[in-house]
C-alpha positions in Angstrom: 0.0 0.0 0.0 1.4 3.4 -0.9 1.3 6.4 1.4 -1.3 8.0 -0.8 -3.5 4.9 -0.6 -3.1 4.7 3.1 -4.1 8.4 3.6 -7.1 7.9 1.3 -8.1 4.7 3.3 -7.8 6.5 6.6 -9.8 9.5 5.4 -12.7 7.3 4.3 -13.0 5.2 7.5 -16.3 5.2 9.2 -17.1 5.2 12.9 -17.4 1.4 13.3 -14.4 -0.4 14.8 -14.7 -3.0 12.1 -13.0 -3.0 8.7 -10.8 0.0 9.6 -7.2 0.4 10.6 -6.7 0.5 14.4 -3.4 1.6 16.0 -1.6 -0.8 18.3 0.1 1.0 21.2 2.1 0.0 24.2 -0.2 0.4 27.2 2.5 1.7 29.5 3.9 4.4 27.2 1.4 4.9 24.4 4.1 4.2 21.8 2.8 3.1 18.5 4.0 -0.4 17.6 1.8 -1.4 14.7 -1.7 -1.6 13.3 -4.6 -4.1 13.4 -8.1 -4.4 12.2 -11.3 -6.3 13.1 -13.5 -7.9 10.5 -17.2 -8.4 10.0 -17.9 -12.2 9.5 -18.6 -13.2 5.9 -21.7 -15.2 4.8 -20.0 -18.4 6.1 -19.5 -16.9 9.6 -15.7 -16.4 9.1 -14.1 -13.2 10.4 -10.5 -12.3 9.3 -9.0 -9.7 11.6 -5.3 -8.8 11.0 -2.3 -7.5 13.0 0.9 -6.0 11.7 3.6 -4.9 14.1 6.7 -2.8 13.3 9.8 -5.0 13.0 11.5 -3.5 16.0 8.7 -4.9 18.2 8.8 -8.4 16.9 9.9 -11.1 19.3 8.3 -9.6 22.4 5.0 -11.6 22.3 3.1 -8.4 21.6 1.6 -10.1 18.5 0.3 -12.9 20.6 -1.3 -10.5 23.1 -2.9 -8.4 20.3 -4.1 -11.5 18.3 -5.6 -13.1 21.4 -7.6 -9.9 22.1 -8.7 -9.6 18.4 -10.0 -13.2 18.5 -11.8 -12.6 21.8 -13.3 -9.3 20.5 -14.5 -11.0 17.3 -16.3 -13.8 19.3 -17.8 -11.4 21.9 -18.9 -8.7 19.5 -20.0 -10.6 16.4 -21.8 -13.8 15.6 -18.8 -15.3 13.8 -18.2 -19.0 14.1 -14.6 -18.9 13.0 -11.7 -16.5 13.2 -9.3 -17.1 10.4 -5.7 -16.0 9.7 -3.5 -16.6 6.7 0.2 -16.2 7.6 2.8 -16.4 5.0 4.5 -19.8 5.1 7.9 -18.1 5.5 6.7 -16.0 8.5 7.6 -18.4 11.3 6.8 -15.9 14.0 3.3 -15.4 12.7 2.7 -19.1 12.4 3.9 -19.5 16.0 1.5 -16.7 17.1 -1.4 -18.5 15.5 -0.6 -21.7 17.3 0.1 -20.0 20.6 -3.5 -18.5 20.5 -5.3 -21.7 19.7 -5.2 -21.6 15.9 -5.3 -24.8 14.0 -3.8 -25.1 10.5 -6.5 -26.5 8.1 -4.6 -26.1 4.9 -2.6 -23.7 2.7 -3.2 -21.6 -0.4 -1.6 -19.0 -2.6 -3.0 -15.4 -2.6 -3.0 -13.7 -6.0 -3.0 -9.9 -5.9 -5.5 -8.1 -8.1 -4.4 -7.8 -11.8 -3.7 -4.1 -11.4 -1.0 -4.9 -8.7 0.6 -8.0 -10.3 3.3 -6.0 -12.0 4.9 -5.1 -8.7 3.8 -8.0 -6.4 4.3 -11.7 -6.2 1.8 -14.4 -5.2 1.9 -15.2 -1.5 2.0 -18.8 -0.3 0.2 -19.0 3.0 -1.3 -21.3 5.6 -4.9 -21.1 6.7 -5.3 -21.1 10.5 -8.7 -21.1 12.3 -10.0 -20.7 15.8 -13.6 -22.1 16.2 -16.0 -20.4 18.5 -16.7 -23.6 20.4 -13.0 -24.3 21.0 -12.4 -20.6 22.1 -15.4 -20.8 24.5 -14.1 -24.1 25.9 -10.6 -22.9 26.3 -11.7 -19.6 27.8 -13.9 -21.4 30.4 -10.9 -23.3 31.6 -8.6 -20.3 31.8 -7.9 -19.0 35.3 -7.8 -15.4 33.9 -10.9 -13.9 32.3 
């Protein structure tokens, strides 16, 4: 995404917390460490939130904390049945984050960018990880912290 596209996207965001960029900050300092988004579930009941952290904040488990909260928010504020993520197969940290938060790999695929972007992008080989509502509710009910 170019800076111009980012500015345009931010200027057109509505008031809903879904389908818009949200800033990820360190609670203690307010320092911006990345972005995330929530997602409305599709017709199959699948929501696909996302989190992207700045490289200097990788390796501190911030992604696990943010992803866990995104998954919880999706299940408590929408009627989705599944929260899905598609980490790049080469992004070991993102795969570990999915597994650390209850995600189960159900397969893999290749994302093809729109034709207008194919001149400067390459297809992305990714896994498909899912957290099912019933598993999340079961795991949450056994957690000592709620």
